[in-house]
C-alpha positions as CSV (number, residue, x, y, z in Angstrom):
1,M,144.1,32.9,58.0
2,E,142.1,34.8,55.5
3,H,142.7,38.5,55.0
4,R,143.5,40.5,51.9
5,L,147.0,41.2,53.2
6,F,148.1,37.7,52.4
7,E,146.7,38.1,48.9
8,E,148.7,41.3,48.5
9,I,151.9,39.5,49.8
10,E,151.4,36.7,47.3
11,K,151.1,39.3,44.5
12,F,154.3,40.9,45.7
13,K,156.1,37.6,45.7
14,T,154.9,36.9,42.2
15,W,156.2,40.3,41.0
16,S,159.5,39.7,42.8
17,G,159.9,36.3,41.2
18,Q,159.7,37.9,37.8
19,L,162.6,40.3,38.3
20,D,166.3,39.5,37.6
21,G,166.3,36.0,39.0
22,T,168.6,37.0,41.9
23,P,167.4,35.6,45.3
24,E,165.8,38.4,47.3
25,E,168.3,38.2,50.2
26,Q,171.1,38.7,47.7
27,R,169.7,41.8,46.1
28,T,171.0,45.2,47.1
29,G,169.4,48.7,47.1
30,K,165.8,49.5,47.6
31,W,164.4,47.3,44.9
32,E,161.1,46.7,46.8
33,G,160.2,50.4,46.4
34,T,159.7,49.9,42.6
35,Y,156.7,47.7,43.2
36,A,153.7,49.6,41.8
37,Q,151.1,48.2,44.2
38,W,153.0,48.9,47.4
39,N,150.2,51.2,48.6
40,E,147.8,48.3,48.6
41,V,150.2,46.2,50.7
42,D,150.5,49.2,53.1
43,A,146.7,49.6,53.5
44,A,146.2,45.8,54.0
45,F,149.0,45.6,56.6
46,I,147.6,48.5,58.6
47,D,144.1,46.9,58.6
48,F,145.4,43.5,59.6
49,I,147.8,44.5,62.3
50,N,145.1,46.8,64.0
51,K,142.3,44.2,63.9
52,S,143.9,40.8,64.4
53,S,145.3,39.1,67.5
54,P,148.4,36.9,67.8
55,A,146.2,34.3,69.5
56,D,144.6,33.7,66.1
57,W,147.8,33.7,64.0
58,T,149.2,30.5,62.6
59,P,152.9,29.8,61.9
60,E,152.1,30.6,58.3
61,T,150.6,33.9,59.3
62,A,153.7,34.9,61.3
63,G,155.9,33.8,58.4
64,A,154.1,36.0,55.9
65,L,154.2,39.0,58.3
66,L,158.0,38.5,58.9
67,Y,158.5,38.3,55.1
68,I,156.8,41.5,54.3
69,I,158.3,43.3,57.3
70,A,161.7,42.4,55.9
71,R,160.8,43.7,52.5
72,D,159.8,47.1,54.1
73,H,163.3,47.6,55.5
74,A,163.8,51.0,53.7
75,S,160.9,52.7,55.5
76,E,160.4,50.4,58.5
77,I,156.7,51.4,58.6
78,F,155.5,47.9,59.2
79,A,157.9,47.3,62.1
80,D,156.8,50.6,63.6
81,L,153.1,49.5,63.3
82,V,153.9,46.2,65.0
83,A,155.9,48.0,67.8
84,A,152.7,49.9,68.7
85,H,151.3,46.6,69.9
86,P,153.6,45.0,72.5
87,D,151.9,41.6,72.3
88,K,152.4,41.5,68.6
89,L,156.0,42.8,68.8
90,A,156.9,40.1,71.3
91,Y,155.2,37.4,69.3
92,L,156.8,38.3,66.0
93,A,160.3,38.8,67.6
94,Q,160.1,35.3,69.0
95,R,159.1,33.9,65.7
96,A,161.8,35.9,63.9
97,A,164.5,34.5,66.3
98,D,163.3,31.0,65.4
99,A,163.0,31.4,61.7
100,G,163.1,35.0,60.5
101,C,165.4,36.5,57.8
102,P,167.9,39.3,58.7
103,G,165.6,42.0,57.4
104,S,162.8,41.2,59.9
105,K,165.2,40.3,62.8
106,W,167.0,43.6,63.1
107,Q,163.9,45.7,62.6
108,L,162.1,43.9,65.4
109,A,165.2,43.7,67.6
110,V,165.8,47.5,67.7
111,R,162.2,48.0,68.7
112,L,162.2,45.6,71.7
113,P,162.8,48.4,74.2
114,E,159.3,49.6,73.3
115,L,157.8,46.4,74.9
116,G,158.0,48.2,78.3
117,D,159.2,44.9,79.8
118,Q,163.0,45.0,80.4
119,A,163.3,41.3,81.2
120,L,161.4,40.2,78.1
121,A,163.2,42.6,75.9
122,E,166.6,41.5,77.2
123,S,165.8,37.8,76.8
124,L,164.7,38.3,73.2
125,L,167.7,40.4,72.4
126,L,170.0,37.7,73.7
127,R,168.5,35.4,71.1
128,F,169.5,37.8,68.3
129,V,173.0,38.9,69.5
130,N,174.7,35.8,68.2
131,D,172.8,35.7,64.9
132,P,174.7,34.5,61.8
133,D,174.0,37.8,60.2
134,E,176.6,40.6,61.1
135,Y,174.1,43.4,60.8
136,V,171.6,41.7,63.1
137,R,174.3,41.2,65.7
138,R,175.5,44.8,65.5
139,R,172.1,46.4,65.8
140,T,171.2,44.0,68.7
141,L,174.4,44.9,70.6
142,Q,173.6,48.5,70.3
143,T,170.1,47.9,71.6
144,L,171.3,45.9,74.6
145,A,173.4,48.9,75.5
146,E,170.4,51.2,75.0
147,I,168.4,49.3,77.6
148,G,171.4,49.1,80.0
149,S,171.6,45.3,79.9
150,G,174.1,43.7,82.2
151,H,174.8,41.3,79.3
152,T,176.1,44.1,77.1
153,E,179.8,44.0,78.3
154,P,180.3,40.2,77.9
155,C,178.5,40.3,74.5
156,C,180.8,43.1,73.5
157,V,183.9,41.1,74.4
158,A,182.6,38.1,72.4
159,A,181.7,40.3,69.4
160,W,185.2,41.9,69.4
161,Q,186.8,38.4,69.3
162,R,184.4,37.0,66.7
163,P,186.3,36.1,63.5
164,G,185.2,37.4,60.2
165,P,186.6,38.8,56.9
166,D,186.0,42.4,58.0
167,P,185.1,42.8,61.7
168,S,185.5,46.6,61.7
169,A,181.8,47.4,61.6
170,Q,181.1,45.0,64.5
171,R,184.0,46.4,66.5
172,V,182.8,50.0,66.0
173,A,179.5,48.8,67.4
174,V,181.4,47.3,70.4
175,L,183.1,50.7,71.1
176,E,179.8,52.5,70.9
177,A,178.0,50.0,73.2
178,L,180.8,50.1,75.8
179,F,180.8,53.9,75.7
180,K,177.0,53.9,76.1
181,I,177.1,51.8,79.3
182,G,180.2,53.4,80.7
183,S,182.1,50.2,80.8
184,P,185.7,50.3,82.2
185,K,186.6,47.9,79.5
186,L,186.2,50.7,76.9
187,Y,189.7,52.0,77.4
188,H,191.3,48.6,76.6
189,Y,189.3,48.3,73.4
190,L,190.0,51.9,72.4
191,Q,193.7,51.0,72.6
192,E,193.0,47.8,70.5
193,A,191.2,49.9,68.0
194,R,194.1,52.3,67.5
195,Q,196.5,49.3,67.1
196,D,194.2,47.7,64.6
197,G,194.7,50.5,62.2
198,N,191.4,50.1,60.3
199,P,190.4,53.6,59.3
200,S,186.7,53.4,60.4
201,L,187.7,51.8,63.7
202,V,190.4,54.4,64.4
203,Q,188.0,57.2,63.5
204,S,185.4,55.8,65.8
205,A,187.9,55.4,68.7
206,A,189.1,59.0,68.2
207,A,185.5,60.3,68.2
208,I,184.8,58.5,71.5
209,E,188.0,59.7,73.1
210,Q,187.0,63.2,72.2
211,K,183.7,62.8,73.9
212,L,185.4,61.3,77.0
213,S,187.8,64.3,77.1
214,A,184.8,66.7,76.9
215,G,183.1,64.8,79.7
216,K,180.3,63.7,77.5
217,H,178.5,60.4,77.9
């Protein structure tokens, strides 16, 4: 599909390839923001997303869009622009679940409530909740709780039990999600959190217990 956006994306990729040689997904920080022509990418993305239709997009088009959305993770402007068009959000979320990278997955996942279609949002979120990437899983779990999905509780149980080198961040998300939906299982996992002893987990449990004591929800 011809549009200047894809020329700008290729220019960005060329620039990225000339950096330190580290694969993009292994880089840390906001390195993308040092790209001098980012304003040109912005303008081209806005023009494309407002004027094109998913019916005309090829798999290559979707792949390029997901790539540049992932690279915009610091500002999330591109994901916001996509979310203003439910048809485009649904299309790209489906493509991201199939073959996206973590940076595009979590940005689209957290915006799925904006579809205005609970069933579709839930079905797409369930494709992300067991993603190999911990951050994608965590943000997805929180979004399932946000929409009040009936799948939140069993997904929380699975997430708590999921092995990993440091499951504390995922378990904090579990506590927050269970609190959000008012699950009776929350009390069991608050006790587990205290027994775990991880400082961030204990702190999160204490904060939730304080809210419960104050009658907040």
